[in-house]
C-alpha positions as CSV (number, residue, x, y, z in Angstrom):
1,M,39.8,17.9,27.3
2,H,39.9,16.4,31.0
3,Q,40.4,12.6,30.8
4,R,40.1,10.0,33.9
5,V,40.4,6.7,33.6
6,F,38.9,4.1,36.2
7,D,37.1,0.6,36.3
8,V,33.5,1.6,36.0
9,T,32.5,-1.7,37.3
10,V,33.9,-0.7,40.9
11,A,31.7,1.4,42.6
12,D,34.7,3.0,44.8
13,Q,36.5,4.0,41.7
14,V,33.5,5.1,40.1
15,N,32.6,7.8,42.7
16,E,36.3,8.4,43.8
17,A,36.8,9.2,40.0
18,I,33.4,11.3,39.9
19,D,34.3,13.3,43.1
20,R,37.7,14.2,41.6
21,I,36.3,15.5,38.0
22,E,33.7,17.7,39.7
23,A,36.3,19.0,42.2
24,D,38.4,19.8,39.3
25,I,35.9,20.9,36.5
26,G,32.6,21.3,38.4
27,A,29.4,19.2,38.5
28,I,28.6,17.2,35.2
29,D,25.5,18.6,33.1
30,I,25.8,15.6,30.5
31,L,26.7,11.9,31.0
32,V,27.4,9.9,28.1
33,N,27.1,6.7,29.7
34,N,29.2,4.3,27.3
35,A,30.7,1.6,28.4
36,G,30.3,-2.2,26.8
37,A,32.0,-5.2,25.4
38,A,30.9,-8.7,23.6
39,R,33.0,-11.7,23.9
40,A,31.7,-14.8,22.2
41,P,28.4,-17.1,21.1
42,L,26.4,-18.0,23.7
43,E,27.1,-21.7,23.8
44,E,31.0,-20.6,23.8
45,F,30.5,-18.5,26.9
46,P,31.5,-19.2,30.1
47,D,29.7,-18.4,33.3
48,E,32.4,-16.0,34.5
49,A,32.5,-14.5,31.3
50,W,29.0,-13.8,31.5
51,H,29.2,-12.2,34.9
52,D,32.0,-9.9,33.7
53,L,30.1,-8.8,30.4
54,M,26.8,-8.0,32.8
55,R,29.2,-5.9,35.3
56,T,30.7,-4.3,31.9
57,N,27.0,-3.7,30.4
58,V,24.9,-3.0,32.8
59,D,26.1,-2.7,36.5
60,S,28.4,0.2,35.0
61,V,25.7,2.2,33.4
62,Y,23.8,2.3,36.9
63,L,27.6,2.9,39.0
64,V,28.4,6.3,36.8
65,G,24.4,6.8,36.6
66,K,24.1,6.9,40.3
67,A,27.6,8.8,40.9
68,V,26.8,11.8,38.5
69,A,23.1,12.1,39.6
70,R,24.5,12.5,43.7
71,P,23.8,15.7,45.0
């Protein structure tokens, strides 16, 4: 099994990791894009935590999907 650790919310790290993975094992045929988090009830949720949550739950799906879809 090949394992890589990188921050899925940082585009540069995503692109570098996908490049390394594809260089090591070839093109990615199947992507399970499964990052996510939940933290607190809405009324207790600070604004910065909301932005972190969106980076993890939404931005990461876009960034990893885009990196894997590159020709």
